[in-house]
C-alpha positions in Angstrom: 0.0 0.0 0.0 1.3 3.5 -0.9 1.1 6.8 1.0 -2.5 7.3 0.1 -4.8 6.5 3.0 -8.1 6.2 1.0 -8.8 4.4 -2.2 -11.7 3.7 -4.6 -11.2 0.0 -5.0 -13.7 -1.1 -2.4 -15.8 0.2 0.4 -14.3 -2.8 2.3 -11.0 -0.9 2.3 -12.3 1.7 4.8 -11.7 1.4 8.5 -14.2 1.3 11.4 -16.4 4.4 11.8 -16.2 6.2 15.2 -19.7 5.1 16.3 -19.0 1.4 15.8 -15.6 1.7 17.4 -17.0 3.5 20.5 -19.7 0.8 20.9 -17.1 -2.0 20.7 -15.0 -0.3 23.3 -17.9 0.1 25.6 -18.8 -3.6 25.1 -15.2 -4.5 26.0 -15.5 -3.1 29.5 -15.8 -6.2 31.8 -17.3 -9.6 31.3 -20.5 -10.4 29.5 -22.5 -13.5 28.8 -21.4 -15.4 25.7 -23.0 -16.9 22.5 -25.5 -14.1 21.9 -27.2 -14.1 25.3 -25.7 -10.8 26.2 -27.4 -7.4 26.6 -25.7 -5.9 23.6 -27.1 -8.5 21.2 -30.6 -8.1 22.8 -30.5 -4.3 22.5 -29.1 -4.3 18.9 -31.8 -6.8 17.9 -34.5 -4.7 19.5 -33.3 -1.6 17.7 -33.4 -3.3 14.4 -37.0 -4.3 15.2 -37.7 -0.6 15.9 -36.1 0.5 12.7 -38.1 -1.9 10.6 -41.3 -1.3 12.6 -42.0 -4.9 13.1 -41.3 -7.9 15.3 -38.7 -9.6 13.2 -36.1 -12.3 14.0 -32.5 -11.1 14.0 -29.3 -13.1 13.8 -25.7 -11.7 13.6 -23.2 -13.5 11.4 -19.6 -12.8 10.4 -20.0 -11.9 6.7 -22.2 -11.5 3.7 -21.5 -14.9 2.1 -22.7 -16.7 5.2 -25.7 -14.3 5.5 -26.8 -15.0 2.0 -26.0 -18.7 2.0 -27.6 -19.6 5.3 -30.7 -17.5 4.7 -31.3 -19.0 1.2 -30.7 -22.5 2.7 -33.6 -21.7 5.2 -35.9 -21.1 2.2 -35.0 -24.2 0.1 -34.7 -27.9 0.0 -31.9 -29.6 -1.9 -34.2 -30.1 -5.0 -35.1 -26.4 -5.2 -33.6 -23.6 -7.2 -33.0 -19.9 -6.5 -33.6 -17.3 -9.1 -31.2 -14.3 -9.2 -29.7 -11.8 -11.7 -26.8 -13.1 -13.7 -24.6 -10.5 -12.1 -25.7 -11.2 -8.5 -23.0 -11.6 -5.9 -24.4 -15.1 -4.9 -23.6 -16.2 -8.5 -20.4 -14.4 -9.2 -18.5 -14.0 -5.9 -19.5 -16.6 -3.3 -17.7 -19.7 -4.5 -20.8 -21.8 -4.7 -21.6 -21.3 -1.0 -25.4 -20.8 -1.5 -25.6 -24.2 -3.2 -23.3 -25.8 -0.7 -25.2 -24.7 2.4 -28.5 -25.5 0.8 -27.2 -29.1 0.1 -27.4 -28.6 -3.6 -30.1 -26.1 -4.4 -29.4 -24.8 -7.9 -29.0 -21.1 -8.8 -30.8 -20.1 -12.0 -29.8 -16.9 -13.7 -32.1 -14.1 -14.9 -31.4 -11.1 -17.1 -32.4 -7.5 -16.8 -30.9 -4.0 -17.5 -28.6 -2.3 -15.1 -28.2 -5.3 -12.8 -31.9 -5.4 -12.0 -34.1 -8.5 -12.5 -36.8 -8.1 -15.1 -40.0 -9.5 -13.6 -40.8 -11.2 -16.9 -37.7 -13.3 -16.4 -39.1 -14.8 -13.2 -42.2 -15.9 -15.1 -40.0 -17.4 -17.9 -37.8 -19.3 -15.5 -40.7 -20.7 -13.5 -42.6 -21.8 -16.5 -39.6 -23.0 -18.6 -40.1 -26.5 -17.1 -42.4 -28.0 -14.6 -41.3 -31.6 -14.8 -39.8 -33.5 -11.9 -36.4 -33.7 -13.6 -35.8 -30.0 -13.2 -35.0 -28.2 -9.9 -38.2 -26.6 -8.7 -37.9 -22.7 -8.4 -38.5 -21.8 -4.7 -36.9 -18.4 -4.1 -35.9 -15.1 -5.7 -32.8 -13.4 -4.5 -32.5 -9.7 -5.4 -29.7 -7.3 -4.5 -30.3 -3.8 -3.1 -28.2 -1.9 -4.1 -27.3 -4.0 -7.1 -23.9 -5.1 -8.2 -23.8 -2.2 -10.7 -24.7 0.3 -8.1 -28.3 0.8 -9.2 -31.4 0.7 -7.1 -34.8 -1.0 -7.2 -37.4 1.8 -6.8 -40.3 0.9 -4.6 -42.6 0.2 -7.6 -39.8 -1.9 -9.3 -39.4 -3.9 -6.1 -43.1 -4.5 -5.7 -43.2 -5.7 -9.3 -40.6 -8.3 -8.4 -42.2 -9.4 -5.2 -45.7 -9.6 -6.5 -44.5 -11.7 -9.4 -42.7 -14.0 -7.0 -45.6 -14.3 -4.6 -48.0 -15.1 -7.5 -45.7 -18.0 -8.4 -45.3 -19.2 -4.9 -41.7 -18.0 -4.5 -40.1 -16.7 -1.3 -38.1 -13.4 -1.6 -34.6 -12.9 -0.1 -32.8 -9.6 -0.3 -29.0 -9.3 -0.4 -28.6 -6.0 1.3 -24.8 -5.6 1.6 -25.3 -2.0 0.7 -28.9 -1.7 2.0 -28.0 1.4 4.0 -27.0 3.2 0.8 -30.3 2.2 -0.8 -32.4 3.5 2.0 -30.4 6.8 2.1 -30.7 7.3 -1.6 -34.3 6.4 -2.0 -35.2 8.3 1.2 -37.7 5.7 2.3 -38.6 3.9 5.5 -36.6 0.6 5.7 -39.9 -1.3 6.1 -41.2 0.1 2.8 -38.5 -1.6 0.7 -38.5 -4.8 2.7 -41.4 -6.6 4.5 -44.1 -4.1 3.4 -43.0 -4.7 -0.2 -43.0 -8.5 0.2 -39.5 -9.3 1.2 -39.3 -12.4 3.5 -35.7 -12.1 4.7 -33.0 -9.4 4.4 -29.3 -9.8 4.7 -28.6 -6.4 6.3 -25.0 -5.3 5.5 -22.9 -3.5 8.1 -19.3 -4.0 7.1 -19.4 -1.8 4.0 -21.2 0.9 6.0 -18.4 1.3 8.7 -18.7 -1.8 11.0 -15.5 -3.8 11.5 -17.1 -7.2 10.7 -20.6 -8.6 10.7 -24.0 -8.7 9.0 -27.5 -9.1 10.3 -29.9 -11.6 8.9 -33.4 -10.3 9.5 -36.4 -12.6 9.0 -39.7 -10.9 8.6 -41.5 -14.2 8.6 -41.0 -16.0 11.9 -41.7 -19.4 10.5 -38.8 -19.1 8.1 -36.4 -18.4 11.0 -37.2 -21.7 12.8 -34.0 -23.4 13.7 -31.9 -20.7 12.0 -29.8 -20.5 15.1 -28.8 -24.2 14.5 -27.9 -23.3 10.9 -25.6 -20.6 12.2 -23.9 -22.9 14.7 -23.4 -25.6 12.1 -22.1 -23.1 9.5 -19.5 -21.7 11.9 -21.4 -18.4 12.4 -22.1 -18.5 16.1 -19.7 -16.1 17.7 -18.7 -17.0 21.2 -18.2 -13.3 22.0 -21.2 -12.3 20.1 -21.3 -8.8 21.7 -18.4 -7.7 19.4 -20.6 -8.5 16.4 -23.7 -6.9 17.7 -22.6 -3.9 19.8 -21.3 -2.0 16.7 -24.8 -2.2 15.3 -26.1 -0.5 18.4 -23.6 2.3 17.9 -24.5 2.7 14.2 -28.3 2.6 14.6 -29.2 4.4 17.7 -28.5 7.9 16.4 -28.8 7.3 12.7 -25.1 7.1 11.9 -25.8 4.3 9.5 -27.8 6.6 7.2 -25.5 9.6 7.6 -22.5 7.5 6.6 -24.4 5.9 3.7 -25.6 9.3 2.5 -22.1 10.7 2.6 -20.7 7.8 0.5 -23.6 8.3 -2.0 -22.8 12.0 -2.2 -19.2 11.3 -2.8 -20.1 9.0 -5.7 -22.3 11.7 -7.3 -19.4 14.2 -7.0 -17.1 11.7 -8.6 -19.6 11.0 -11.4 -20.0 14.8 -12.1 -16.2 15.1 -12.4 -15.8 12.1 -14.6 -18.5 13.3 -17.0 -16.5 16.3 -17.9 -13.4 14.4 -19.0 -13.3 13.4 -22.7 -13.0 9.7 -23.3 -14.5 8.7 -20.0 -18.0 7.1 -20.2 -20.2 6.3 -17.2 -21.6 2.8 -17.6 -24.6 2.7 -15.3 -26.8 5.2 -13.4 -25.1 6.3 -10.2 -27.7 5.7 -7.5 -25.7 4.6 -4.5 -22.0 4.7 -3.6 -20.4 3.2 -6.7 -19.4 4.6 -10.1 -18.7 2.3 -13.0 -16.8 4.1 -15.7 -14.9 3.2 -18.9 -11.5 5.0 -18.6 -9.1 4.8 -21.5 -6.6 2.1 -20.8 -3.5 4.3 -21.0 -5.0 6.8 -18.5 -6.1 3.9 -16.3 -2.6 2.6 -16.1 -1.1 6.0 -15.3 -3.7 6.5 -12.5 -2.4 3.3 -10.9 1.2 4.5 -11.3 0.2 7.5 -9.3 -1.0 5.3 -6.5 -4.7 5.1 -7.0 -6.3 1.7 -6.2 -9.5 0.6 -8.1 -10.7 -2.5 -9.8 -11.3 -3.1 -13.5 -13.4 -6.0 -14.9 -15.8 -6.5 -12.0 -18.7 -6.4 -14.4 -17.1 -6.5 -17.8 -13.5 -6.3 -18.9 -13.8 -2.7 -19.9 -15.3 -0.9 -16.8 -13.5 0.4 -13.8 -15.4 0.3 -10.5 -14.9 3.3 -8.2 -16.4 2.8 -4.7 -16.9 5.5 -2.2 -16.9 4.9 1.5 -18.2 6.5 4.8 -14.7 8.1 5.1 -14.2 9.2 1.5 -13.5 13.0 1.4 -14.0 15.7 -1.2 -10.3 15.9 -1.4 -10.0 12.3 -2.4 -12.6 12.7 -5.1 -11.2 16.0 -6.4 -7.6 14.6 -6.3 -8.6 11.6 -8.4 -10.4 13.8 -10.9 -7.5 16.3 -11.1 -5.0 13.5 -11.7 -7.2 12.0 -14.5 -7.6 15.4 -16.1 -3.9 16.0 -16.1 -3.2 12.5 -17.5 -5.9 13.1 -20.2 -4.3 16.5 -21.1 -7.2 18.6 -19.9 
């Protein structure tokens, strides 16, 4: 790593935000009951229930792959299938974990513009085959925000869930950047989850400023039955659970989760505005959360890296660079990147 302290490669690069850090420090004072029977886990779970305005079941796990995989396993039998967008994280970046933890449930891929599922694709996949030789569709997994940084609007989300429910499918939401979606859409969390027909949400904390840990939120209590056993068997029951749950309390109690998400989103919009004014650079997808996907001329891309900027190319296609903003991205970071690219481009 070079002298730069912040980069655009991933929002996972960022450190722990002050609110999460303070809550961990407070939870570290003295002894506390283990395996999730502590006061911190209870308080964080209750606060999540307050935020979603419903009596939901809450489980804390170490990472997004386990959250997605175990929640989908709770919806499916081994002979079922899960429908998701062809760019979904559960398909492209989880090493087959959803199929593994569901004992073989198959992932079937759907298409749709800008990383979003086309509801007609759900109909197509369900009606493609109905014979016993084909894995029976059981669940739809959608990502909010999507892998391309776009968002499902409330009407788009309802179109997905209504189609799914009509066809007897459960709906799981991969919300690794759910906070960014809520901040951008300016809606109540309930309005784009259970009120819209979502059965279970994987609520991301790591990319929003927490050190480690995601929350699996079941809005249907029946689906959560024995999920604690799945967590234990899957290696996700933390003995010192308070260090997973306490940061959530710090993030949620005074709205820091939304402030940090809004800031990251704002930095992405600032970055987009700067990139649009540089000839040869093309924005690939609408910028609606904290990521900007842009086609940068290869020579300029290489020179940016020579100047110490870290970012990924080829996350979606081989041509696009992904520039992710974080809770701690500054205007100086954005303006510095733009200034360097302008200079490299001869502007």
